mmCIF file of the N, C-alpha and C atoms, coordinates in Angstrom:
data_MODEL
# 
_entry.id   MODEL 
# 
loop_
_atom_site.group_PDB 
_atom_site.id 
_atom_site.type_symbol 
_atom_site.label_atom_id 
_atom_site.label_alt_id 
_atom_site.label_comp_id 
_atom_site.label_asym_id 
_atom_site.label_entity_id 
_atom_site.label_seq_id 
_atom_site.pdbx_PDB_ins_code 
_atom_site.Cartn_x 
_atom_site.Cartn_y 
_atom_site.Cartn_z 
_atom_site.occupancy 
_atom_site.B_iso_or_equiv 
_atom_site.pdbx_formal_charge 
_atom_site.auth_seq_id 
_atom_site.auth_comp_id 
_atom_site.auth_asym_id 
_atom_site.auth_atom_id 
_atom_site.pdbx_PDB_model_num 
ATOM 1   N N  . MET A 1 1  ? 176.587 166.989 146.106 1.00 0.00 ? 1  MET A N  1 
ATOM 2   C CA . MET A 1 1  ? 177.649 166.015 145.998 1.00 0.00 ? 1  MET A CA 1 
ATOM 3   C C  . MET A 1 1  ? 177.452 165.221 144.703 1.00 0.00 ? 1  MET A C  1 
ATOM 4   N N  . ARG A 1 2  ? 178.547 164.915 144.060 1.00 0.00 ? 2  ARG A N  1 
ATOM 5   C CA . ARG A 1 2  ? 178.498 164.130 142.829 1.00 0.00 ? 2  ARG A CA 1 
ATOM 6   C C  . ARG A 1 2  ? 177.977 162.722 143.100 1.00 0.00 ? 2  ARG A C  1 
ATOM 7   N N  . LEU A 1 3  ? 177.320 162.133 142.110 1.00 0.00 ? 3  LEU A N  1 
ATOM 8   C CA . LEU A 1 3  ? 176.760 160.787 142.236 1.00 0.00 ? 3  LEU A CA 1 
ATOM 9   C C  . LEU A 1 3  ? 177.840 159.760 142.574 1.00 0.00 ? 3  LEU A C  1 
ATOM 10  N N  . ASP A 1 4  ? 178.948 159.762 141.836 1.00 0.00 ? 4  ASP A N  1 
ATOM 11  C CA . ASP A 1 4  ? 179.987 158.757 142.089 1.00 0.00 ? 4  ASP A CA 1 
ATOM 12  C C  . ASP A 1 4  ? 180.593 158.906 143.482 1.00 0.00 ? 4  ASP A C  1 
ATOM 13  N N  . LYS A 1 5  ? 180.751 160.120 143.952 1.00 0.00 ? 5  LYS A N  1 
ATOM 14  C CA . LYS A 1 5  ? 181.285 160.344 145.297 1.00 0.00 ? 5  LYS A CA 1 
ATOM 15  C C  . LYS A 1 5  ? 180.280 159.908 146.367 1.00 0.00 ? 5  LYS A C  1 
ATOM 16  N N  . PHE A 1 6  ? 178.985 160.163 146.128 1.00 0.00 ? 6  PHE A N  1 
ATOM 17  C CA . PHE A 1 6  ? 177.963 159.731 147.080 1.00 0.00 ? 6  PHE A CA 1 
ATOM 18  C C  . PHE A 1 6  ? 177.940 158.213 147.204 1.00 0.00 ? 6  PHE A C  1 
ATOM 19  N N  . LEU A 1 7  ? 178.012 157.509 146.084 1.00 0.00 ? 7  LEU A N  1 
ATOM 20  C CA . LEU A 1 7  ? 177.984 156.044 146.111 1.00 0.00 ? 7  LEU A CA 1 
ATOM 21  C C  . LEU A 1 7  ? 179.187 155.489 146.867 1.00 0.00 ? 7  LEU A C  1 
ATOM 22  N N  . LYS A 1 8  ? 180.339 156.124 146.730 1.00 0.00 ? 8  LYS A N  1 
ATOM 23  C CA . LYS A 1 8  ? 181.532 155.700 147.463 1.00 0.00 ? 8  LYS A CA 1 
ATOM 24  C C  . LYS A 1 8  ? 181.396 156.023 148.948 1.00 0.00 ? 8  LYS A C  1 
ATOM 25  N N  . ASN A 1 9  ? 181.012 157.263 149.286 1.00 0.00 ? 9  ASN A N  1 
ATOM 26  C CA . ASN A 1 9  ? 180.912 157.674 150.689 1.00 0.00 ? 9  ASN A CA 1 
ATOM 27  C C  . ASN A 1 9  ? 179.853 156.886 151.455 1.00 0.00 ? 9  ASN A C  1 
ATOM 28  N N  . SER A 1 10 ? 178.768 156.544 150.774 1.00 0.00 ? 10 SER A N  1 
ATOM 29  C CA . SER A 1 10 ? 177.704 155.786 151.444 1.00 0.00 ? 10 SER A CA 1 
ATOM 30  C C  . SER A 1 10 ? 178.012 154.287 151.466 1.00 0.00 ? 10 SER A C  1 
ATOM 31  N N  . ARG A 1 11 ? 179.089 153.898 150.814 1.00 0.00 ? 11 ARG A N  1 
ATOM 32  C CA . ARG A 1 11 ? 179.557 152.515 150.747 1.00 0.00 ? 11 ARG A CA 1 
ATOM 33  C C  . ARG A 1 11 ? 178.590 151.582 150.004 1.00 0.00 ? 11 ARG A C  1 
ATOM 34  N N  . VAL A 1 12 ? 177.822 152.148 149.074 1.00 0.00 ? 12 VAL A N  1 
ATOM 35  C CA . VAL A 1 12 ? 177.002 151.323 148.188 1.00 0.00 ? 12 VAL A CA 1 
ATOM 36  C C  . VAL A 1 12 ? 177.934 150.636 147.195 1.00 0.00 ? 12 VAL A C  1 
ATOM 37  N N  . ILE A 1 13 ? 178.920 151.391 146.693 1.00 0.00 ? 13 ILE A N  1 
ATOM 38  C CA . ILE A 1 13 ? 179.962 150.866 145.816 1.00 0.00 ? 13 ILE A CA 1 
ATOM 39  C C  . ILE A 1 13 ? 181.294 151.211 146.481 1.00 0.00 ? 13 ILE A C  1 
ATOM 40  N N  . LYS A 1 14 ? 182.228 150.270 146.505 1.00 0.00 ? 14 LYS A N  1 
ATOM 41  C CA . LYS A 1 14 ? 183.453 150.446 147.298 1.00 0.00 ? 14 LYS A CA 1 
ATOM 42  C C  . LYS A 1 14 ? 184.411 151.507 146.782 1.00 0.00 ? 14 LYS A C  1 
ATOM 43  N N  . ARG A 1 15 ? 184.556 151.623 145.456 1.00 0.00 ? 15 ARG A N  1 
ATOM 44  C CA . ARG A 1 15 ? 185.518 152.577 144.910 1.00 0.00 ? 15 ARG A CA 1 
ATOM 45  C C  . ARG A 1 15 ? 184.831 153.566 143.981 1.00 0.00 ? 15 ARG A C  1 
ATOM 46  N N  . ARG A 1 16 ? 185.324 154.800 143.988 1.00 0.00 ? 16 ARG A N  1 
ATOM 47  C CA . ARG A 1 16 ? 184.729 155.852 143.174 1.00 0.00 ? 16 ARG A CA 1 
ATOM 48  C C  . ARG A 1 16 ? 184.890 155.560 141.681 1.00 0.00 ? 16 ARG A C  1 
ATOM 49  N N  . THR A 1 17 ? 186.009 154.976 141.280 1.00 0.00 ? 17 THR A N  1 
ATOM 50  C CA . THR A 1 17 ? 186.206 154.663 139.863 1.00 0.00 ? 17 THR A CA 1 
ATOM 51  C C  . THR A 1 17 ? 185.198 153.620 139.387 1.00 0.00 ? 17 THR A C  1 
ATOM 52  N N  . VAL A 1 18 ? 184.868 152.659 140.253 1.00 0.00 ? 18 VAL A N  1 
ATOM 53  C CA . VAL A 1 18 ? 183.864 151.642 139.903 1.00 0.00 ? 18 VAL A CA 1 
ATOM 54  C C  . VAL A 1 18 ? 182.493 152.295 139.781 1.00 0.00 ? 18 VAL A C  1 
ATOM 55  N N  . ALA A 1 19 ? 182.180 153.234 140.681 1.00 0.00 ? 19 ALA A N  1 
ATOM 56  C CA . ALA A 1 19 ? 180.913 153.960 140.620 1.00 0.00 ? 19 ALA A CA 1 
ATOM 57  C C  . ALA A 1 19 ? 180.835 154.784 139.337 1.00 0.00 ? 19 ALA A C  1 
ATOM 58  N N  . LYS A 1 20 ? 181.949 155.401 138.956 1.00 0.00 ? 20 LYS A N  1 
ATOM 59  C CA . LYS A 1 20 ? 181.998 156.205 137.730 1.00 0.00 ? 20 LYS A CA 1 
ATOM 60  C C  . LYS A 1 20 ? 181.772 155.328 136.502 1.00 0.00 ? 20 LYS A C  1 
ATOM 61  N N  . GLU A 1 21 ? 182.421 154.175 136.457 1.00 0.00 ? 21 GLU A N  1 
ATOM 62  C CA . GLU A 1 21 ? 182.259 153.263 135.325 1.00 0.00 ? 21 GLU A CA 1 
ATOM 63  C C  . GLU A 1 21 ? 180.829 152.734 135.239 1.00 0.00 ? 21 GLU A C  1 
ATOM 64  N N  . ALA A 1 22 ? 180.215 152.446 136.381 1.00 0.00 ? 22 ALA A N  1 
ATOM 65  C CA . ALA A 1 22 ? 178.826 151.962 136.396 1.00 0.00 ? 22 ALA A CA 1 
ATOM 66  C C  . ALA A 1 22 ? 177.881 153.023 135.850 1.00 0.00 ? 22 ALA A C  1 
ATOM 67  N N  . ALA A 1 23 ? 178.107 154.272 136.230 1.00 0.00 ? 23 ALA A N  1 
ATOM 68  C CA . ALA A 1 23 ? 177.253 155.358 135.742 1.00 0.00 ? 23 ALA A CA 1 
ATOM 69  C C  . ALA A 1 23 ? 177.462 155.579 134.244 1.00 0.00 ? 23 ALA A C  1 
ATOM 70  N N  . GLU A 1 24 ? 178.697 155.531 133.792 1.00 0.00 ? 24 GLU A N  1 
ATOM 71  C CA . GLU A 1 24 ? 178.986 155.735 132.370 1.00 0.00 ? 24 GLU A CA 1 
ATOM 72  C C  . GLU A 1 24 ? 178.415 154.626 131.500 1.00 0.00 ? 24 GLU A C  1 
ATOM 73  N N  . SER A 1 25 ? 178.272 153.431 132.049 1.00 0.00 ? 25 SER A N  1 
ATOM 74  C CA . SER A 1 25 ? 177.726 152.321 131.268 1.00 0.00 ? 25 SER A CA 1 
ATOM 75  C C  . SER A 1 25 ? 176.204 152.236 131.371 1.00 0.00 ? 25 SER A C  1 
ATOM 76  N N  . GLY A 1 26 ? 175.577 153.190 132.061 1.00 0.00 ? 26 GLY A N  1 
ATOM 77  C CA . GLY A 1 26 ? 174.114 153.254 132.108 1.00 0.00 ? 26 GLY A CA 1 
ATOM 78  C C  . GLY A 1 26 ? 173.467 152.346 133.136 1.00 0.00 ? 26 GLY A C  1 
ATOM 79  N N  . ARG A 1 27 ? 174.219 151.889 134.135 1.00 0.00 ? 27 ARG A N  1 
ATOM 80  C CA . ARG A 1 27 ? 173.665 150.982 135.143 1.00 0.00 ? 27 ARG A CA 1 
ATOM 81  C C  . ARG A 1 27 ? 173.112 151.696 136.366 1.00 0.00 ? 27 ARG A C  1 
ATOM 82  N N  . ILE A 1 28 ? 173.143 153.042 136.355 1.00 0.00 ? 28 ILE A N  1 
ATOM 83  C CA . ILE A 1 28 ? 172.640 153.808 137.498 1.00 0.00 ? 28 ILE A CA 1 
ATOM 84  C C  . ILE A 1 28 ? 171.584 154.799 137.002 1.00 0.00 ? 28 ILE A C  1 
ATOM 85  N N  . LYS A 1 29 ? 170.443 154.802 137.697 1.00 0.00 ? 29 LYS A N  1 
ATOM 86  C CA . LYS A 1 29 ? 169.374 155.747 137.382 1.00 0.00 ? 29 LYS A CA 1 
ATOM 87  C C  . LYS A 1 29 ? 169.073 156.576 138.617 1.00 0.00 ? 29 LYS A C  1 
ATOM 88  N N  . VAL A 1 30 ? 168.801 157.852 138.404 1.00 0.00 ? 30 VAL A N  1 
ATOM 89  C CA . VAL A 1 30 ? 168.393 158.746 139.479 1.00 0.00 ? 30 VAL A CA 1 
ATOM 90  C C  . VAL A 1 30 ? 167.045 159.322 139.095 1.00 0.00 ? 30 VAL A C  1 
ATOM 91  N N  . ASN A 1 31 ? 166.053 159.101 139.933 1.00 0.00 ? 31 ASN A N  1 
ATOM 92  C CA . ASN A 1 31 ? 164.679 159.551 139.676 1.00 0.00 ? 31 ASN A CA 1 
ATOM 93  C C  . ASN A 1 31 ? 164.164 159.060 138.320 1.00 0.00 ? 31 ASN A C  1 
ATOM 94  N N  . GLY A 1 32 ? 164.524 157.824 137.966 1.00 0.00 ? 32 GLY A N  1 
ATOM 95  C CA . GLY A 1 32 ? 164.025 157.203 136.748 1.00 0.00 ? 32 GLY A CA 1 
ATOM 96  C C  . GLY A 1 32 ? 164.785 157.532 135.485 1.00 0.00 ? 32 GLY A C  1 
ATOM 97  N N  . LYS A 1 33 ? 165.816 158.367 135.554 1.00 0.00 ? 33 LYS A N  1 
ATOM 98  C CA . LYS A 1 33 ? 166.592 158.748 134.367 1.00 0.00 ? 33 LYS A CA 1 
ATOM 99  C C  . LYS A 1 33 ? 168.023 158.252 134.511 1.00 0.00 ? 33 LYS A C  1 
ATOM 100 N N  . THR A 1 34 ? 168.604 157.792 133.404 1.00 0.00 ? 34 THR A N  1 
ATOM 101 C CA . THR A 1 34 ? 169.994 157.347 133.418 1.00 0.00 ? 34 THR A CA 1 
ATOM 102 C C  . THR A 1 34 ? 170.878 158.512 133.837 1.00 0.00 ? 34 THR A C  1 
ATOM 103 N N  . ALA A 1 35 ? 171.789 158.249 134.766 1.00 0.00 ? 35 ALA A N  1 
ATOM 104 C CA . ALA A 1 35 ? 172.591 159.320 135.357 1.00 0.00 ? 35 ALA A CA 1 
ATOM 105 C C  . ALA A 1 35 ? 174.054 159.232 134.955 1.00 0.00 ? 35 ALA A C  1 
ATOM 106 N N  . LYS A 1 36 ? 174.692 160.404 134.874 1.00 0.00 ? 36 LYS A N  1 
ATOM 107 C CA . LYS A 1 36 ? 176.126 160.490 134.642 1.00 0.00 ? 36 LYS A CA 1 
ATOM 108 C C  . LYS A 1 36 ? 176.828 160.605 135.993 1.00 0.00 ? 36 LYS A C  1 
ATOM 109 N N  . PRO A 1 37 ? 178.120 160.276 136.052 1.00 0.00 ? 37 PRO A N  1 
ATOM 110 C CA . PRO A 1 37 ? 178.820 160.286 137.336 1.00 0.00 ? 37 PRO A CA 1 
ATOM 111 C C  . PRO A 1 37 ? 178.873 161.657 138.008 1.00 0.00 ? 37 PRO A C  1 
ATOM 112 N N  . GLY A 1 38 ? 178.822 162.728 137.251 1.00 0.00 ? 38 GLY A N  1 
ATOM 113 C CA . GLY A 1 38 ? 178.925 164.074 137.811 1.00 0.00 ? 38 GLY A CA 1 
ATOM 114 C C  . GLY A 1 38 ? 177.604 164.684 138.228 1.00 0.00 ? 38 GLY A C  1 
ATOM 115 N N  . LEU A 1 39 ? 176.520 163.929 138.128 1.00 0.00 ? 39 LEU A N  1 
ATOM 116 C CA . LEU A 1 39 ? 175.209 164.450 138.502 1.00 0.00 ? 39 LEU A CA 1 
ATOM 117 C C  . LEU A 1 39 ? 175.189 164.816 139.979 1.00 0.00 ? 39 LEU A C  1 
ATOM 118 N N  . GLU A 1 40 ? 174.662 165.983 140.302 1.00 0.00 ? 40 GLU A N  1 
ATOM 119 C CA . GLU A 1 40 ? 174.577 166.417 141.700 1.00 0.00 ? 40 GLU A CA 1 
ATOM 120 C C  . GLU A 1 40 ? 173.390 165.736 142.372 1.00 0.00 ? 40 GLU A C  1 
ATOM 121 N N  . ILE A 1 41 ? 173.678 164.999 143.422 1.00 0.00 ? 41 ILE A N  1 
ATOM 122 C CA . ILE A 1 41 ? 172.653 164.294 144.195 1.00 0.00 ? 41 ILE A CA 1 
ATOM 123 C C  . ILE A 1 41 ? 172.075 165.257 145.227 1.00 0.00 ? 41 ILE A C  1 
ATOM 124 N N  . SER A 1 42 ? 170.766 165.188 145.422 1.00 0.00 ? 42 SER A N  1 
ATOM 125 C CA . SER A 1 42 ? 170.141 165.997 146.467 1.00 0.00 ? 42 SER A CA 1 
ATOM 126 C C  . SER A 1 42 ? 169.283 165.094 147.352 1.00 0.00 ? 42 SER A C  1 
ATOM 127 N N  . LEU A 1 43 ? 168.819 165.630 148.460 1.00 0.00 ? 43 LEU A N  1 
ATOM 128 C CA . LEU A 1 43 ? 168.003 164.857 149.395 1.00 0.00 ? 43 LEU A CA 1 
ATOM 129 C C  . LEU A 1 43 ? 166.737 164.361 148.722 1.00 0.00 ? 43 LEU A C  1 
ATOM 130 N N  . ASN A 1 44 ? 166.270 163.198 149.115 1.00 0.00 ? 44 ASN A N  1 
ATOM 131 C CA . ASN A 1 44 ? 165.048 162.555 148.634 1.00 0.00 ? 44 ASN A CA 1 
ATOM 132 C C  . ASN A 1 44 ? 165.131 162.064 147.193 1.00 0.00 ? 44 ASN A C  1 
ATOM 133 N N  . ASP A 1 45 ? 166.306 162.077 146.570 1.00 0.00 ? 45 ASP A N  1 
ATOM 134 C CA . ASP A 1 45 ? 166.449 161.477 145.247 1.00 0.00 ? 45 ASP A CA 1 
ATOM 135 C C  . ASP A 1 45 ? 166.322 159.963 145.380 1.00 0.00 ? 45 ASP A C  1 
ATOM 136 N N  . ILE A 1 46 ? 165.751 159.329 144.357 1.00 0.00 ? 46 ILE A N  1 
ATOM 137 C CA . ILE A 1 46 ? 165.638 157.874 144.308 1.00 0.00 ? 46 ILE A CA 1 
ATOM 138 C C  . ILE A 1 46 ? 166.706 157.368 143.333 1.00 0.00 ? 46 ILE A C  1 
ATOM 139 N N  . VAL A 1 47 ? 167.615 156.551 143.846 1.00 0.00 ? 47 VAL A N  1 
ATOM 140 C CA . VAL A 1 47 ? 168.735 156.041 143.049 1.00 0.00 ? 47 VAL A CA 1 
ATOM 141 C C  . VAL A 1 47 ? 168.541 154.544 142.861 1.00 0.00 ? 47 VAL A C  1 
ATOM 142 N N  . GLU A 1 48 ? 168.765 154.082 141.630 1.00 0.00 ? 48 GLU A N  1 
ATOM 143 C CA . GLU A 1 48 ? 168.608 152.675 141.281 1.00 0.00 ? 48 GLU A CA 1 
ATOM 144 C C  . GLU A 1 48 ? 169.923 152.195 140.669 1.00 0.00 ? 48 GLU A C  1 
ATOM 145 N N  . VAL A 1 49 ? 170.566 151.221 141.300 1.00 0.00 ? 49 VAL A N  1 
ATOM 146 C CA . VAL A 1 49 ? 171.851 150.699 140.825 1.00 0.00 ? 49 VAL A CA 1 
ATOM 147 C C  . VAL A 1 49 ? 171.666 149.242 140.426 1.00 0.00 ? 49 VAL A C  1 
ATOM 148 N N  . THR A 1 50 ? 172.133 148.888 139.229 1.00 0.00 ? 50 THR A N  1 
ATOM 149 C CA . THR A 1 50 ? 172.033 147.517 138.742 1.00 0.00 ? 50 THR A CA 1 
ATOM 150 C C  . THR A 1 50 ? 173.367 146.809 138.945 1.00 0.00 ? 50 THR A C  1 
ATOM 151 N N  . PHE A 1 51 ? 173.338 145.726 139.730 1.00 0.00 ? 51 PHE A N  1 
ATOM 152 C CA . PHE A 1 51 ? 174.503 144.865 139.950 1.00 0.00 ? 51 PHE A CA 1 
ATOM 153 C C  . PHE A 1 51 ? 174.193 143.526 139.299 1.00 0.00 ? 51 PHE A C  1 
ATOM 154 N N  . GLY A 1 52 ? 174.609 143.325 138.069 1.00 0.00 ? 52 GLY A N  1 
ATOM 155 C CA . GLY A 1 52 ? 174.301 142.074 137.366 1.00 0.00 ? 52 GLY A CA 1 
ATOM 156 C C  . GLY A 1 52 ? 172.802 141.921 137.200 1.00 0.00 ? 52 GLY A C  1 
ATOM 157 N N  . ASN A 1 53 ? 172.213 140.898 137.835 1.00 0.00 ? 53 ASN A N  1 
ATOM 158 C CA . ASN A 1 53 ? 170.767 140.682 137.766 1.00 0.00 ? 53 ASN A CA 1 
ATOM 159 C C  . ASN A 1 53 ? 170.019 141.354 138.908 1.00 0.00 ? 53 ASN A C  1 
ATOM 160 N N  . ASN A 1 54 ? 170.748 141.857 139.897 1.00 0.00 ? 54 ASN A N  1 
ATOM 161 C CA . ASN A 1 54 ? 170.124 142.486 141.055 1.00 0.00 ? 54 ASN A CA 1 
ATOM 162 C C  . ASN A 1 54 ? 170.008 143.995 140.872 1.00 0.00 ? 54 ASN A C  1 
ATOM 163 N N  . ILE A 1 55 ? 168.907 144.549 141.342 1.00 0.00 ? 55 ILE A N  1 
ATOM 164 C CA . ILE A 1 55 ? 168.706 145.993 141.313 1.00 0.00 ? 55 ILE A CA 1 
ATOM 165 C C  . ILE A 1 55 ? 168.520 146.469 142.747 1.00 0.00 ? 55 ILE A C  1 
ATOM 166 N N  . VAL A 1 56 ? 169.336 147.434 143.147 1.00 0.00 ? 56 VAL A N  1 
ATOM 167 C CA . VAL A 1 56 ? 169.235 148.028 144.474 1.00 0.00 ? 56 VAL A CA 1 
ATOM 168 C C  . VAL A 1 56 ? 168.654 149.424 144.298 1.00 0.00 ? 56 VAL A C  1 
ATOM 169 N N  . LYS A 1 57 ? 167.535 149.669 144.976 1.00 0.00 ? 57 LYS A N  1 
ATOM 170 C CA . LYS A 1 57 ? 166.860 150.955 144.868 1.00 0.00 ? 57 LYS A CA 1 
ATOM 171 C C  . LYS A 1 57 ? 166.831 151.586 146.252 1.00 0.00 ? 57 LYS A C  1 
ATOM 172 N N  . PHE A 1 58 ? 167.272 152.851 146.345 1.00 0.00 ? 58 PHE A N  1 
ATOM 173 C CA . PHE A 1 58 ? 167.309 153.509 147.649 1.00 0.00 ? 58 PHE A CA 1 
ATOM 174 C C  . PHE A 1 58 ? 167.017 154.994 147.532 1.00 0.00 ? 58 PHE A C  1 
ATOM 175 N N  . GLU A 1 59 ? 166.647 155.584 148.670 1.00 0.00 ? 59 GLU A N  1 
ATOM 176 C CA . GLU A 1 59 ? 166.353 157.007 148.764 1.00 0.00 ? 59 GLU A CA 1 
ATOM 177 C C  . GLU A 1 59 ? 167.487 157.689 149.526 1.00 0.00 ? 59 GLU A C  1 
ATOM 178 N N  . VAL A 1 60 ? 167.905 158.855 149.049 1.00 0.00 ? 60 VAL A N  1 
ATOM 179 C CA . VAL A 1 60 ? 168.962 159.615 149.706 1.00 0.00 ? 60 VAL A CA 1 
ATOM 180 C C  . VAL A 1 60 ? 168.366 160.349 150.902 1.00 0.00 ? 60 VAL A C  1 
ATOM 181 N N  . LEU A 1 61 ? 168.890 160.084 152.103 1.00 0.00 ? 61 LEU A N  1 
ATOM 182 C CA . LEU A 1 61 ? 168.397 160.716 153.328 1.00 0.00 ? 61 LEU A CA 1 
ATOM 183 C C  . LEU A 1 61 ? 169.309 161.825 153.820 1.00 0.00 ? 61 LEU A C  1 
ATOM 184 N N  . GLN A 1 62 ? 170.615 161.647 153.682 1.00 0.00 ? 62 GLN A N  1 
ATOM 185 C CA . GLN A 1 62 ? 171.592 162.627 154.137 1.00 0.00 ? 62 GLN A CA 1 
ATOM 186 C C  . GLN A 1 62 ? 172.740 162.684 153.150 1.00 0.00 ? 62 GLN A C  1 
ATOM 187 N N  . ILE A 1 63 ? 173.394 163.844 153.110 1.00 0.00 ? 63 ILE A N  1 
ATOM 188 C CA . ILE A 1 63 ? 174.607 163.977 152.318 1.00 0.00 ? 63 ILE A CA 1 
ATOM 189 C C  . ILE A 1 63 ? 175.709 164.405 153.283 1.00 0.00 ? 63 ILE A C  1 
ATOM 190 N N  . ILE A 1 64 ? 176.654 163.498 153.521 1.00 0.00 ? 64 ILE A N  1 
ATOM 191 C CA . ILE A 1 64 ? 177.755 163.745 154.451 1.00 0.00 ? 64 ILE A CA 1 
ATOM 192 C C  . ILE A 1 64 ? 179.058 163.673 153.655 1.00 0.00 ? 64 ILE A C  1 
ATOM 193 N N  . GLU A 1 65 ? 179.869 164.745 153.725 1.00 0.00 ? 65 GLU A N  1 
ATOM 194 C CA . GLU A 1 65 ? 181.102 164.800 152.936 1.00 0.00 ? 65 GLU A CA 1 
ATOM 195 C C  . GLU A 1 65 ? 182.101 163.705 153.316 1.00 0.00 ? 65 GLU A C  1 
ATOM 196 N N  . ASN A 1 66 ? 182.388 163.539 154.591 1.00 0.00 ? 66 ASN A N  1 
ATOM 197 C CA . ASN A 1 66 ? 183.367 162.546 155.047 1.00 0.00 ? 66 ASN A CA 1 
ATOM 198 C C  . ASN A 1 66 ? 182.763 161.713 156.167 1.00 0.00 ? 66 ASN A C  1 
ATOM 199 N N  . PRO A 1 67 ? 181.888 160.764 155.816 1.00 0.00 ? 67 PRO A N  1 
ATOM 200 C CA . PRO A 1 67 ? 181.211 159.996 156.872 1.00 0.00 ? 67 PRO A CA 1 
ATOM 201 C C  . PRO A 1 67 ? 182.124 158.948 157.503 1.00 0.00 ? 67 PRO A C  1 
ATOM 202 N N  . LYS A 1 68 ? 181.884 158.686 158.765 1.00 0.00 ? 68 LYS A N  1 
ATOM 203 C CA . LYS A 1 68 ? 182.546 157.577 159.428 1.00 0.00 ? 68 LYS A CA 1 
ATOM 204 C C  . LYS A 1 68 ? 181.822 156.294 159.013 1.00 0.00 ? 68 LYS A C  1 
ATOM 205 N N  . LYS A 1 69 ? 182.417 155.172 159.292 1.00 0.00 ? 69 LYS A N  1 
ATOM 206 C CA . LYS A 1 69 ? 181.851 153.892 158.863 1.00 0.00 ? 69 LYS A CA 1 
ATOM 207 C C  . LYS A 1 69 ? 180.422 153.691 159.375 1.00 0.00 ? 69 LYS A C  1 
ATOM 208 N N  . ASP A 1 70 ? 180.158 154.057 160.628 1.00 0.00 ? 70 ASP A N  1 
ATOM 209 C CA . ASP A 1 70 ? 178.826 153.861 161.189 1.00 0.00 ? 70 ASP A CA 1 
ATOM 210 C C  . ASP A 1 70 ? 177.814 154.901 160.714 1.00 0.00 ? 70 ASP A C  1 
ATOM 211 N N  . GLU A 1 71 ? 178.277 156.002 160.117 1.00 0.00 ? 71 GLU A N  1 
ATOM 212 C CA . GLU A 1 71 ? 177.372 157.029 159.582 1.00 0.00 ? 71 GLU A CA 1 
ATOM 213 C C  . GLU A 1 71 ? 176.945 156.729 158.149 1.00 0.00 ? 71 GLU A C  1 
ATOM 214 N N  . ALA A 1 72 ? 177.710 155.897 157.448 1.00 0.00 ? 72 ALA A N  1 
ATOM 215 C CA . ALA A 1 72 ? 177.477 155.662 156.022 1.00 0.00 ? 72 ALA A CA 1 
ATOM 216 C C  . ALA A 1 72 ? 176.097 155.068 155.746 1.00 0.00 ? 72 ALA A C  1 
ATOM 217 N N  . ASP A 1 73 ? 175.646 154.147 156.586 1.00 0.00 ? 73 ASP A N  1 
ATOM 218 C CA . ASP A 1 73 ? 174.347 153.521 156.336 1.00 0.00 ? 73 ASP A CA 1 
ATOM 219 C C  . ASP A 1 73 ? 173.175 154.445 156.657 1.00 0.00 ? 73 ASP A C  1 
ATOM 220 N N  . LYS A 1 74 ? 173.423 155.565 157.301 1.00 0.00 ? 74 LYS A N  1 
ATOM 221 C CA . LYS A 1 74 ? 172.372 156.541 157.587 1.00 0.00 ? 74 LYS A CA 1 
ATOM 222 C C  . LYS A 1 74 ? 172.158 157.513 156.436 1.00 0.00 ? 74 LYS A C  1 
ATOM 223 N N  . MET A 1 75 ? 173.004 157.411 155.411 1.00 0.00 ? 75 MET A N  1 
ATOM 224 C CA . MET A 1 75 ? 172.903 158.320 154.268 1.00 0.00 ? 75 MET A CA 1 
ATOM 225 C C  . MET A 1 75 ? 171.788 157.919 153.306 1.00 0.00 ? 75 MET A C  1 
ATOM 226 N N  . PHE A 1 76 ? 171.318 156.677 153.382 1.00 0.00 ? 76 PHE A N  1 
ATOM 227 C CA . PHE A 1 76 ? 170.294 156.217 152.448 1.00 0.00 ? 76 PHE A CA 1 
ATOM 228 C C  . PHE A 1 76 ? 169.374 155.204 153.129 1.00 0.00 ? 76 PHE A C  1 
ATOM 229 N N  . ARG A 1 77 ? 168.200 154.988 152.487 1.00 0.00 ? 77 ARG A N  1 
ATOM 230 C CA . ARG A 1 77 ? 167.238 153.998 152.965 1.00 0.00 ? 77 ARG A CA 1 
ATOM 231 C C  . ARG A 1 77 ? 166.858 153.132 151.781 1.00 0.00 ? 77 ARG A C  1 
ATOM 232 N N  . ILE A 1 78 ? 167.030 151.830 151.908 1.00 0.00 ? 78 ILE A N  1 
ATOM 233 C CA . ILE A 1 78 ? 166.727 150.907 150.810 1.00 0.00 ? 78 ILE A CA 1 
ATOM 234 C C  . ILE A 1 78 ? 165.218 150.780 150.632 1.00 0.00 ? 78 ILE A C  1 
ATOM 235 N N  . ILE A 1 79 ? 164.787 150.828 149.388 1.00 0.00 ? 79 ILE A N  1 
ATOM 236 C CA . ILE A 1 79 ? 163.372 150.661 149.019 1.00 0.00 ? 79 ILE A CA 1 
ATOM 237 C C  . ILE A 1 79 ? 163.260 149.302 148.349 1.00 0.00 ? 79 ILE A C  1 
ATOM 238 N N  . GLN A 1 80 ? 162.161 148.600 148.549 1.00 0.00 ? 80 GLN A N  1 
ATOM 239 C CA . GLN A 1 80 ? 161.862 147.272 147.992 1.00 0.00 ? 80 GLN A CA 1 
ATOM 240 C C  . GLN A 1 80 ? 162.187 146.189 148.937 1.00 0.00 ? 80 GLN A C  1 
# 
């Protein structure tokens, strides 16, 4: 699954276009490297998203194409 789609489906970022813009501006890292929006996410990847001064770091646990609202938080585990 693409990075921008994963961020939207997991509800880390509300809209896919916002996730795409964040990745294009270098605010998202996957496994320590700056990521592009089309990067394919796989299980156990470590994703780091910068929201202003806050950094959210999480591990990918599941990849679900069309998750329900209660399934979205099971897609990742926050680290830190």
